[in-house]
TORTIFI-383666 format. One record per residue (C-alpha): y, z, x; residue number from 1. Coordinates in steps of 0.2 Angstrom, whole numbers, plus 5000, padded with zeros to 4 digits. Example, Ala and Ser with C-alpha at 12.3 -4.5 7.8 and 13.67 -1.06 7.14 Angstrom:
2
@py: 4978; pz: 5039; px: 5062; num: 1
@py: 4995; pz: 5036; px: 5068; num: 2
END
This chain:
462
@py: 5021; pz: 4620; px: 4773; num: 1
@py: 5003; pz: 4616; px: 4771; num: 2
@py: 4994; pz: 4626; px: 4757; num: 3
@py: 4983; pz: 4639; px: 4760; num: 4
@py: 4964; pz: 4638; px: 4754; num: 5
@py: 4955; pz: 4655; px: 4744; num: 6
@py: 4952; pz: 4662; px: 4760; num: 7
@py: 4964; pz: 4660; px: 4772; num: 8
@py: 4975; pz: 4671; px: 4762; num: 9
@py: 4966; pz: 4688; px: 4763; num: 10
@py: 4962; pz: 4686; px: 4782; num: 11
@py: 4984; pz: 4679; px: 4784; num: 12
@py: 4986; pz: 4696; px: 4776; num: 13
@py: 4975; pz: 4706; px: 4783; num: 14
@py: 4981; pz: 4700; px: 4804; num: 15
@py: 5001; pz: 4702; px: 4796; num: 16
@py: 4992; pz: 4720; px: 4791; num: 17
@py: 4985; pz: 4724; px: 4808; num: 18
@py: 4998; pz: 4718; px: 4817; num: 19
@py: 5009; pz: 4731; px: 4807; num: 20
@py: 5000; pz: 4746; px: 4808; num: 21
@py: 4998; pz: 4743; px: 4827; num: 22
@py: 5013; pz: 4741; px: 4831; num: 23
@py: 5017; pz: 4757; px: 4822; num: 24
@py: 5004; pz: 4765; px: 4832; num: 25
@py: 5014; pz: 4759; px: 4846; num: 26
@py: 5027; pz: 4764; px: 4840; num: 27
@py: 5025; pz: 4781; px: 4837; num: 28
@py: 5014; pz: 4782; px: 4854; num: 29
@py: 5029; pz: 4779; px: 4864; num: 30
@py: 5038; pz: 4790; px: 4853; num: 31
@py: 5026; pz: 4803; px: 4853; num: 32
@py: 5027; pz: 4802; px: 4875; num: 33
@py: 5045; pz: 4804; px: 4874; num: 34
@py: 5043; pz: 4818; px: 4862; num: 35
@py: 5030; pz: 4826; px: 4874; num: 36
@py: 5040; pz: 4825; px: 4891; num: 37
@py: 5056; pz: 4832; px: 4882; num: 38
@py: 5047; pz: 4848; px: 4878; num: 39
@py: 5037; pz: 4847; px: 4894; num: 40
@py: 5053; pz: 4846; px: 4903; num: 41
@py: 5063; pz: 4858; px: 4891; num: 42
@py: 5046; pz: 4870; px: 4894; num: 43
@py: 5049; pz: 4868; px: 4913; num: 44
@py: 5068; pz: 4874; px: 4911; num: 45
@py: 5074; pz: 4889; px: 4918; num: 46
@py: 5083; pz: 4896; px: 4902; num: 47
@py: 5094; pz: 4907; px: 4911; num: 48
@py: 5099; pz: 4894; px: 4924; num: 49
@py: 5096; pz: 4878; px: 4913; num: 50
@py: 5088; pz: 4874; px: 4930; num: 51
@py: 5070; pz: 4865; px: 4930; num: 52
@py: 5057; pz: 4879; px: 4939; num: 53
@py: 5051; pz: 4875; px: 4954; num: 54
@py: 5034; pz: 4873; px: 4943; num: 55
@py: 5041; pz: 4857; px: 4939; num: 56
@py: 5044; pz: 4851; px: 4956; num: 57
@py: 5026; pz: 4856; px: 4962; num: 58
@py: 5017; pz: 4844; px: 4947; num: 59
@py: 5028; pz: 4831; px: 4950; num: 60
@py: 5032; pz: 4831; px: 4967; num: 61
@py: 5029; pz: 4815; px: 4972; num: 62
@py: 5036; pz: 4808; px: 4956; num: 63
@py: 5053; pz: 4819; px: 4963; num: 64
@py: 5051; pz: 4811; px: 4981; num: 65
@py: 5047; pz: 4790; px: 4977; num: 66
@py: 5063; pz: 4792; px: 4963; num: 67
@py: 5073; pz: 4799; px: 4976; num: 68
@py: 5065; pz: 4785; px: 4989; num: 69
@py: 5072; pz: 4794; px: 5005; num: 70
@py: 5069; pz: 4804; px: 5017; num: 71
@py: 5072; pz: 4821; px: 5008; num: 72
@py: 5077; pz: 4838; px: 5017; num: 73
@py: 5069; pz: 4853; px: 5007; num: 74
@py: 5079; pz: 4870; px: 5007; num: 75
@py: 5075; pz: 4886; px: 5003; num: 76
@py: 5087; pz: 4900; px: 4998; num: 77
@py: 5084; pz: 4917; px: 4995; num: 78
@py: 5099; pz: 4928; px: 4991; num: 79
@py: 5103; pz: 4944; px: 5002; num: 80
@py: 5098; pz: 4960; px: 4997; num: 81
@py: 5100; pz: 4955; px: 4980; num: 82
@py: 5092; pz: 4971; px: 4973; num: 83
@py: 5105; pz: 4981; px: 4977; num: 84
@py: 5116; pz: 4973; px: 4964; num: 85
@py: 5105; pz: 4973; px: 4953; num: 86
@py: 5101; pz: 4990; px: 4954; num: 87
@py: 5117; pz: 4994; px: 4954; num: 88
@py: 5128; pz: 4983; px: 4940; num: 89
@py: 5111; pz: 4982; px: 4930; num: 90
@py: 5106; pz: 4964; px: 4924; num: 91
@py: 5119; pz: 4958; px: 4910; num: 92
@py: 5132; pz: 4957; px: 4925; num: 93
@py: 5119; pz: 4948; px: 4938; num: 94
@py: 5112; pz: 4935; px: 4927; num: 95
@py: 5130; pz: 4931; px: 4924; num: 96
@py: 5132; pz: 4931; px: 4944; num: 97
@py: 5114; pz: 4922; px: 4946; num: 98
@py: 5122; pz: 4908; px: 4933; num: 99
@py: 5136; pz: 4902; px: 4946; num: 100
@py: 5127; pz: 4907; px: 4958; num: 101
@py: 5117; pz: 4891; px: 4953; num: 102
@py: 5128; pz: 4883; px: 4945; num: 103
@py: 5137; pz: 4880; px: 4962; num: 104
@py: 5120; pz: 4874; px: 4972; num: 105
@py: 5120; pz: 4859; px: 4955; num: 106
@py: 5138; pz: 4856; px: 4959; num: 107
@py: 5133; pz: 4853; px: 4980; num: 108
@py: 5115; pz: 4844; px: 4977; num: 109
@py: 5114; pz: 4825; px: 4976; num: 110
@py: 5108; pz: 4827; px: 4960; num: 111
@py: 5106; pz: 4840; px: 4946; num: 112
@py: 5086; pz: 4837; px: 4946; num: 113
@py: 5085; pz: 4842; px: 4963; num: 114
@py: 5090; pz: 4859; px: 4962; num: 115
@py: 5076; pz: 4870; px: 4957; num: 116
@py: 5075; pz: 4889; px: 4954; num: 117
@py: 5056; pz: 4899; px: 4962; num: 118
@py: 5059; pz: 4914; px: 4953; num: 119
@py: 5074; pz: 4928; px: 4952; num: 120
@py: 5086; pz: 4927; px: 4968; num: 121
@py: 5078; pz: 4912; px: 4975; num: 122
@py: 5080; pz: 4894; px: 4974; num: 123
@py: 5075; pz: 4875; px: 4980; num: 124
@py: 5089; pz: 4862; px: 4984; num: 125
@py: 5082; pz: 4844; px: 4990; num: 126
@py: 5095; pz: 4834; px: 4998; num: 127
@py: 5093; pz: 4815; px: 5011; num: 128
@py: 5090; pz: 4823; px: 5027; num: 129
@py: 5103; pz: 4810; px: 5033; num: 130
@py: 5114; pz: 4817; px: 5025; num: 131
@py: 5114; pz: 4830; px: 5036; num: 132
@py: 5112; pz: 4821; px: 5053; num: 133
@py: 5127; pz: 4831; px: 5060; num: 134
@py: 5127; pz: 4845; px: 5049; num: 135
@py: 5140; pz: 4842; px: 5035; num: 136
@py: 5129; pz: 4848; px: 5023; num: 137
@py: 5120; pz: 4864; px: 5029; num: 138
@py: 5142; pz: 4868; px: 5029; num: 139
@py: 5145; pz: 4862; px: 5012; num: 140
@py: 5127; pz: 4872; px: 5005; num: 141
@py: 5133; pz: 4889; px: 5018; num: 142
@py: 5152; pz: 4887; px: 5013; num: 143
@py: 5152; pz: 4884; px: 4993; num: 144
@py: 5140; pz: 4900; px: 4992; num: 145
@py: 5151; pz: 4910; px: 5003; num: 146
@py: 5168; pz: 4909; px: 4991; num: 147
@py: 5168; pz: 4926; px: 4979; num: 148
@py: 5160; pz: 4924; px: 4966; num: 149
@py: 5173; pz: 4932; px: 4949; num: 150
@py: 5162; pz: 4942; px: 4936; num: 151
@py: 5169; pz: 4955; px: 4922; num: 152
@py: 5186; pz: 4954; px: 4935; num: 153
@py: 5170; pz: 4960; px: 4950; num: 154
@py: 5174; pz: 4950; px: 4963; num: 155
@py: 5155; pz: 4947; px: 4974; num: 156
@py: 5154; pz: 4939; px: 4990; num: 157
@py: 5135; pz: 4935; px: 4992; num: 158
@py: 5128; pz: 4931; px: 5009; num: 159
@py: 5111; pz: 4917; px: 5007; num: 160
@py: 5097; pz: 4916; px: 5020; num: 161
@py: 5090; pz: 4896; px: 5018; num: 162
@py: 5075; pz: 4890; px: 5026; num: 163
@py: 5074; pz: 4871; px: 5030; num: 164
@py: 5058; pz: 4858; px: 5032; num: 165
@py: 5064; pz: 4838; px: 5034; num: 166
@py: 5051; pz: 4833; px: 5025; num: 167
@py: 5046; pz: 4815; px: 5035; num: 168
@py: 5026; pz: 4811; px: 5030; num: 169
@py: 5021; pz: 4800; px: 5018; num: 170
@py: 5011; pz: 4809; px: 5008; num: 171
@py: 5018; pz: 4826; px: 5012; num: 172
@py: 5010; pz: 4839; px: 4998; num: 173
@py: 5019; pz: 4854; px: 4991; num: 174
@py: 5013; pz: 4870; px: 4994; num: 175
@py: 5015; pz: 4861; px: 5015; num: 176
@py: 5032; pz: 4861; px: 5014; num: 177
@py: 5034; pz: 4875; px: 5006; num: 178
@py: 5028; pz: 4886; px: 5017; num: 179
@py: 5037; pz: 4879; px: 5030; num: 180
@py: 5054; pz: 4879; px: 5023; num: 181
@py: 5048; pz: 4898; px: 5019; num: 182
@py: 5045; pz: 4901; px: 5037; num: 183
@py: 5059; pz: 4893; px: 5041; num: 184
@py: 5066; pz: 4905; px: 5031; num: 185
@py: 5057; pz: 4923; px: 5035; num: 186
@py: 5067; pz: 4917; px: 5053; num: 187
@py: 5085; pz: 4917; px: 5047; num: 188
@py: 5080; pz: 4930; px: 5036; num: 189
@py: 5075; pz: 4940; px: 5055; num: 190
@py: 5091; pz: 4932; px: 5065; num: 191
@py: 5102; pz: 4940; px: 5052; num: 192
@py: 5113; pz: 4936; px: 5034; num: 193
@py: 5122; pz: 4919; px: 5033; num: 194
@py: 5110; pz: 4912; px: 5040; num: 195
@py: 5100; pz: 4895; px: 5038; num: 196
@py: 5085; pz: 4887; px: 5052; num: 197
@py: 5077; pz: 4873; px: 5051; num: 198
@py: 5057; pz: 4873; px: 5053; num: 199
@py: 5054; pz: 4867; px: 5072; num: 200
@py: 5040; pz: 4865; px: 5083; num: 201
@py: 5040; pz: 4883; px: 5091; num: 202
@py: 5041; pz: 4891; px: 5072; num: 203
@py: 5026; pz: 4879; px: 5070; num: 204
@py: 5015; pz: 4886; px: 5088; num: 205
@py: 5021; pz: 4903; px: 5079; num: 206
@py: 5013; pz: 4903; px: 5063; num: 207
@py: 4999; pz: 4893; px: 5071; num: 208
@py: 4998; pz: 4908; px: 5082; num: 209
@py: 5000; pz: 4919; px: 5068; num: 210
@py: 4983; pz: 4913; px: 5061; num: 211
@py: 4974; pz: 4914; px: 5074; num: 212
@py: 4979; pz: 4931; px: 5077; num: 213
@py: 4973; pz: 4935; px: 5057; num: 214
@py: 4955; pz: 4928; px: 5061; num: 215
@py: 4957; pz: 4938; px: 5078; num: 216
@py: 4960; pz: 4955; px: 5069; num: 217
@py: 4948; pz: 4949; px: 5055; num: 218
@py: 4933; pz: 4949; px: 5066; num: 219
@py: 4938; pz: 4964; px: 5076; num: 220
@py: 4940; pz: 4972; px: 5061; num: 221
@py: 4923; pz: 4968; px: 5059; num: 222
@py: 4913; pz: 4967; px: 5073; num: 223
@py: 4921; pz: 4983; px: 5076; num: 224
@py: 4929; pz: 4974; px: 5092; num: 225
@py: 4945; pz: 4987; px: 5091; num: 226
@py: 4944; pz: 5008; px: 5104; num: 227
@py: 4953; pz: 5018; px: 5107; num: 228
@py: 4963; pz: 5028; px: 5120; num: 229
@py: 4970; pz: 5046; px: 5122; num: 230
@py: 4987; pz: 5047; px: 5134; num: 231
@py: 4989; pz: 5067; px: 5136; num: 232
@py: 5006; pz: 5075; px: 5134; num: 233
@py: 5011; pz: 5087; px: 5145; num: 234
@py: 5018; pz: 5103; px: 5142; num: 235
@py: 5035; pz: 5099; px: 5153; num: 236
@py: 5037; pz: 5116; px: 5164; num: 237
@py: 5019; pz: 5119; px: 5167; num: 238
@py: 5013; pz: 5102; px: 5172; num: 239
@py: 4994; pz: 5106; px: 5160; num: 240
@py: 4988; pz: 5096; px: 5145; num: 241
@py: 4993; pz: 5102; px: 5128; num: 242
@py: 4988; pz: 5086; px: 5116; num: 243
@py: 4985; pz: 5070; px: 5116; num: 244
@py: 4990; pz: 5053; px: 5108; num: 245
@py: 4979; pz: 5042; px: 5098; num: 246
@py: 4980; pz: 5024; px: 5106; num: 247
@py: 4973; pz: 5007; px: 5093; num: 248
@py: 4967; pz: 4996; px: 5109; num: 249
@py: 4959; pz: 4978; px: 5105; num: 250
@py: 4951; pz: 4967; px: 5117; num: 251
@py: 4943; pz: 4951; px: 5107; num: 252
@py: 4942; pz: 4935; px: 5119; num: 253
@py: 4952; pz: 4942; px: 5133; num: 254
@py: 4965; pz: 4946; px: 5122; num: 255
@py: 4974; pz: 4963; px: 5124; num: 256
@py: 4985; pz: 4971; px: 5113; num: 257
@py: 4995; pz: 4985; px: 5111; num: 258
@py: 4998; pz: 4996; px: 5094; num: 259
@py: 5017; pz: 4988; px: 5088; num: 260
@py: 5007; pz: 4975; px: 5090; num: 261
@py: 4994; pz: 4977; px: 5080; num: 262
@py: 5001; pz: 4986; px: 5069; num: 263
@py: 5014; pz: 4975; px: 5064; num: 264
@py: 5000; pz: 4958; px: 5062; num: 265
@py: 4989; pz: 4968; px: 5052; num: 266
@py: 5007; pz: 4974; px: 5038; num: 267
@py: 5009; pz: 4954; px: 5038; num: 268
@py: 4990; pz: 4952; px: 5033; num: 269
@py: 4989; pz: 4968; px: 5022; num: 270
@py: 4975; pz: 4974; px: 5033; num: 271
@py: 4986; pz: 4989; px: 5039; num: 272
@py: 4977; pz: 5002; px: 5026; num: 273
@py: 4962; pz: 4996; px: 5034; num: 274
@py: 4967; pz: 5000; px: 5055; num: 275
@py: 4974; pz: 5017; px: 5050; num: 276
@py: 4959; pz: 5026; px: 5043; num: 277
@py: 4949; pz: 5017; px: 5057; num: 278
@py: 4962; pz: 5024; px: 5069; num: 279
@py: 4962; pz: 5041; px: 5061; num: 280
@py: 4942; pz: 5042; px: 5059; num: 281
@py: 4942; pz: 5041; px: 5076; num: 282
@py: 4955; pz: 5049; px: 5084; num: 283
@py: 4947; pz: 5063; px: 5072; num: 284
@py: 4931; pz: 5060; px: 5081; num: 285
@py: 4935; pz: 5062; px: 5097; num: 286
@py: 4947; pz: 5079; px: 5093; num: 287
@py: 4928; pz: 5088; px: 5088; num: 288
@py: 4920; pz: 5080; px: 5105; num: 289
@py: 4936; pz: 5086; px: 5114; num: 290
@py: 4936; pz: 5104; px: 5107; num: 291
@py: 4916; pz: 5105; px: 5107; num: 292
@py: 4919; pz: 5100; px: 5128; num: 293
@py: 4932; pz: 5116; px: 5131; num: 294
@py: 4944; pz: 5102; px: 5132; num: 295
@py: 4962; pz: 5115; px: 5132; num: 296
@py: 4972; pz: 5106; px: 5121; num: 297
@py: 4984; pz: 5113; px: 5105; num: 298
@py: 4983; pz: 5094; px: 5095; num: 299
@py: 4982; pz: 5078; px: 5094; num: 300
@py: 4996; pz: 5064; px: 5089; num: 301
@py: 4988; pz: 5051; px: 5076; num: 302
@py: 5001; pz: 5036; px: 5070; num: 303
@py: 5002; pz: 5029; px: 5058; num: 304
@py: 5008; pz: 5013; px: 5048; num: 305
@py: 5026; pz: 5018; px: 5035; num: 306
@py: 5017; pz: 5005; px: 5022; num: 307
@py: 5006; pz: 5021; px: 5020; num: 308
@py: 5020; pz: 5029; px: 5010; num: 309
@py: 5017; pz: 5021; px: 4994; num: 310
@py: 4996; pz: 5023; px: 4996; num: 311
@py: 4992; pz: 5039; px: 4986; num: 312
@py: 4972; pz: 5039; px: 4991; num: 313
@py: 4979; pz: 5040; px: 5008; num: 314
@py: 4981; pz: 5061; px: 5005; num: 315
@py: 4963; pz: 5064; px: 4999; num: 316
@py: 4958; pz: 5054; px: 5014; num: 317
@py: 4966; pz: 5059; px: 5029; num: 318
@py: 4962; pz: 5077; px: 5021; num: 319
@py: 4943; pz: 5073; px: 5018; num: 320
@py: 4942; pz: 5068; px: 5038; num: 321
@py: 4952; pz: 5079; px: 5045; num: 322
@py: 4936; pz: 5092; px: 5035; num: 323
@py: 4922; pz: 5079; px: 5038; num: 324
@py: 4925; pz: 5081; px: 5059; num: 325
@py: 4928; pz: 5101; px: 5053; num: 326
@py: 4948; pz: 5102; px: 5061; num: 327
@py: 4962; pz: 5107; px: 5056; num: 328
@py: 4975; pz: 5103; px: 5047; num: 329
@py: 4987; pz: 5111; px: 5057; num: 330
@py: 4981; pz: 5103; px: 5075; num: 331
@py: 4987; pz: 5086; px: 5070; num: 332
@py: 5002; pz: 5077; px: 5070; num: 333
@py: 5006; pz: 5061; px: 5061; num: 334
@py: 5019; pz: 5049; px: 5070; num: 335
@py: 5027; pz: 5038; px: 5062; num: 336
@py: 5040; pz: 5027; px: 5066; num: 337
@py: 5057; pz: 5031; px: 5059; num: 338
@py: 5064; pz: 5015; px: 5045; num: 339
@py: 5076; pz: 5006; px: 5049; num: 340
@py: 5077; pz: 5003; px: 5030; num: 341
@py: 5085; pz: 5015; px: 5019; num: 342
@py: 5081; pz: 5012; px: 5000; num: 343
@py: 5064; pz: 5018; px: 5010; num: 344
@py: 5070; pz: 5034; px: 5014; num: 345
@py: 5069; pz: 5042; px: 5001; num: 346
@py: 5052; pz: 5037; px: 5000; num: 347
@py: 5044; pz: 5041; px: 5016; num: 348
@py: 5053; pz: 5059; px: 5015; num: 349
@py: 5044; pz: 5063; px: 5001; num: 350
@py: 5026; pz: 5057; px: 5008; num: 351
@py: 5030; pz: 5068; px: 5025; num: 352
@py: 5036; pz: 5083; px: 5014; num: 353
@py: 5016; pz: 5081; px: 5005; num: 354
@py: 5008; pz: 5080; px: 5023; num: 355
@py: 5015; pz: 5094; px: 5029; num: 356
@py: 5011; pz: 5102; px: 5010; num: 357
@py: 4992; pz: 5100; px: 5015; num: 358
@py: 4994; pz: 5108; px: 5034; num: 359
@py: 4998; pz: 5093; px: 5045; num: 360
@py: 5012; pz: 5091; px: 5053; num: 361
@py: 5024; pz: 5077; px: 5056; num: 362
@py: 5036; pz: 5069; px: 5071; num: 363
@py: 5046; pz: 5054; px: 5070; num: 364
@py: 5041; pz: 5041; px: 5084; num: 365
@py: 5055; pz: 5029; px: 5092; num: 366
@py: 5067; pz: 5047; px: 5086; num: 367
@py: 5087; pz: 5039; px: 5089; num: 368
@py: 5082; pz: 5020; px: 5090; num: 369
@py: 5081; pz: 5018; px: 5073; num: 370
@py: 5092; pz: 5021; px: 5054; num: 371
@py: 5089; pz: 5037; px: 5050; num: 372
@py: 5088; pz: 5052; px: 5065; num: 373
@py: 5104; pz: 5061; px: 5056; num: 374
@py: 5096; pz: 5060; px: 5037; num: 375
@py: 5079; pz: 5065; px: 5044; num: 376
@py: 5086; pz: 5082; px: 5052; num: 377
@py: 5100; pz: 5084; px: 5039; num: 378
@py: 5080; pz: 5087; px: 5027; num: 379
@py: 5071; pz: 5100; px: 5038; num: 380
@py: 5057; pz: 5089; px: 5034; num: 381
@py: 5051; pz: 5085; px: 5053; num: 382
@py: 5039; pz: 5096; px: 5065; num: 383
@py: 5044; pz: 5085; px: 5080; num: 384
@py: 5056; pz: 5074; px: 5087; num: 385
@py: 5048; pz: 5059; px: 5103; num: 386
@py: 5065; pz: 5054; px: 5111; num: 387
@py: 5063; pz: 5034; px: 5112; num: 388
@py: 5059; pz: 5026; px: 5130; num: 389
@py: 5074; pz: 5018; px: 5128; num: 390
@py: 5084; pz: 5033; px: 5131; num: 391
@py: 5073; pz: 5035; px: 5147; num: 392
@py: 5074; pz: 5020; px: 5156; num: 393
@py: 5085; pz: 5020; px: 5172; num: 394
@py: 5093; pz: 5037; px: 5168; num: 395
@py: 5097; pz: 5046; px: 5183; num: 396
@py: 5108; pz: 5030; px: 5185; num: 397
@py: 5114; pz: 5032; px: 5165; num: 398
@py: 5126; pz: 5047; px: 5162; num: 399
@py: 5125; pz: 5037; px: 5145; num: 400
@py: 5108; pz: 5039; px: 5142; num: 401
@py: 5110; pz: 5058; px: 5151; num: 402
@py: 5121; pz: 5061; px: 5136; num: 403
@py: 5110; pz: 5054; px: 5122; num: 404
@py: 5096; pz: 5063; px: 5127; num: 405
@py: 5104; pz: 5082; px: 5130; num: 406
@py: 5110; pz: 5080; px: 5113; num: 407
@py: 5097; pz: 5074; px: 5103; num: 408
@py: 5088; pz: 5088; px: 5113; num: 409
@py: 5101; pz: 5100; px: 5105; num: 410
@py: 5099; pz: 5093; px: 5091; num: 411
@py: 5078; pz: 5099; px: 5090; num: 412
@py: 5084; pz: 5116; px: 5096; num: 413
@py: 5097; pz: 5118; px: 5082; num: 414
@py: 5084; pz: 5112; px: 5070; num: 415
@py: 5068; pz: 5121; px: 5076; num: 416
@py: 5061; pz: 5106; px: 5081; num: 417
@py: 5050; pz: 5104; px: 5095; num: 418
@py: 5056; pz: 5088; px: 5108; num: 419
@py: 5045; pz: 5075; px: 5117; num: 420
@py: 5050; pz: 5065; px: 5130; num: 421
@py: 5038; pz: 5050; px: 5131; num: 422
@py: 5041; pz: 5034; px: 5142; num: 423
@py: 5041; pz: 5044; px: 5159; num: 424
@py: 5036; pz: 5036; px: 5173; num: 425
@py: 5046; pz: 5042; px: 5189; num: 426
@py: 5048; pz: 5061; px: 5197; num: 427
@py: 5068; pz: 5061; px: 5195; num: 428
@py: 5063; pz: 5053; px: 5179; num: 429
@py: 5052; pz: 5072; px: 5178; num: 430
@py: 5064; pz: 5083; px: 5185; num: 431
@py: 5079; pz: 5077; px: 5172; num: 432
@py: 5068; pz: 5084; px: 5159; num: 433
@py: 5062; pz: 5098; px: 5166; num: 434
@py: 5082; pz: 5103; px: 5172; num: 435
@py: 5082; pz: 5101; px: 5150; num: 436
@py: 5068; pz: 5114; px: 5148; num: 437
@py: 5059; pz: 5098; px: 5135; num: 438
@py: 5044; pz: 5108; px: 5127; num: 439
@py: 5033; pz: 5088; px: 5129; num: 440
@py: 5034; pz: 5075; px: 5141; num: 441
@py: 5020; pz: 5060; px: 5142; num: 442
@py: 5022; pz: 5044; px: 5153; num: 443
@py: 5014; pz: 5034; px: 5166; num: 444
@py: 5019; pz: 5048; px: 5183; num: 445
@py: 5006; pz: 5058; px: 5175; num: 446
@py: 4994; pz: 5049; px: 5166; num: 447
@py: 4990; pz: 5033; px: 5158; num: 448
@py: 4979; pz: 5032; px: 5143; num: 449
@py: 4961; pz: 5034; px: 5143; num: 450
@py: 4946; pz: 5036; px: 5133; num: 451
@py: 4939; pz: 5049; px: 5127; num: 452
@py: 4926; pz: 5053; px: 5141; num: 453
@py: 4938; pz: 5050; px: 5152; num: 454
@py: 4946; pz: 5064; px: 5146; num: 455
@py: 4935; pz: 5076; px: 5145; num: 456
@py: 4930; pz: 5075; px: 5162; num: 457
@py: 4945; pz: 5076; px: 5166; num: 458
@py: 4954; pz: 5092; px: 5158; num: 459
@py: 4936; pz: 5099; px: 5152; num: 460
@py: 4933; pz: 5118; px: 5157; num: 461
@py: 4920; pz: 5117; px: 5167; num: 462
END
């Protein structure tokens, strides 16, 4: 071995020290990175189900797909009506139920790290698209999840609504994929329980139409493109005008919409409060004008969305607007479409009682077509029922519809509630209603909706 000079010795020692320190730093850095990644993964773990949270998938979406190295299908899974289980059995039991549900997802998923919890009763599963070419994975998924879950000697049968999106783009964006699977999931819920819907071009078109409607309604609110029409409501025997129903109309870019369409989209976009306020203010303004022009009206019927049920500000608004236009609340009939959701019934009943305590009258529109008809009558929270026009159609030939209308009219009389029949379009239909001694009717046989100046022209006492 060659002798080292006095100068070379410290240089060599310094080099060895530097290499040692560098190696130690590298080891420390690597171990720290590994530790941080472990901590990060633990941070993204859901403590209840031990699944990754969907926020982990959002952050690492591209990496997860690259790791799979396959076209993947994205399943958005929601347990139907899970809130009811929480209300009935409490969170301790339903937490166990969720754990069992998550375990089944892990058992059927291609890999444990392809299952994610969104929140509460919503989950995401990834699976290779080719695996479901013949629907095999979908069938397995639904069959696995519908089998009974045993918790504390209780056997639960859960149903699910699933939206699926097949990822086939080169650089998919997480939120875009999530939105498409959610749209498919919403369609699955609309169809019924235990359904799986695959995102399609049809859904894409409906989605585009939805955004078009959002822009249309927003423009209409900003540019005052809404207008009101009023359909006369007649006393059946005399065929004289007793009141009017106010109807919102919307004509923008040659797209004509009617109240049901407007309300459905406005509720979806959280614009319904603005729509309701427009309808109430314009209706009260018109009613004041009718009175000033000596139009012999007993009442005006105004439709509002049941979304107002939980809005405490609504009462102050409608009461102050009535004062502004010098209208007695007793001259106003507030119309709801009856709920199909039992959970909302009690809230709506409280809302109706408060409206009546202020002095407004309340009617249920489309009576007989929903869940709450008999319950509402039993609670006697109504002033009026409005029989749905679907019962009037083909009434001359339909003995069952005749019997149903007679029964509803008898119920109205028994509870001392006024009855209105809408959708009367022929003489035969009118003659039947007159024979039943129904108080009020409306329909195209007499008048369509018309603007306020036409109401004044036709009905004002000259």
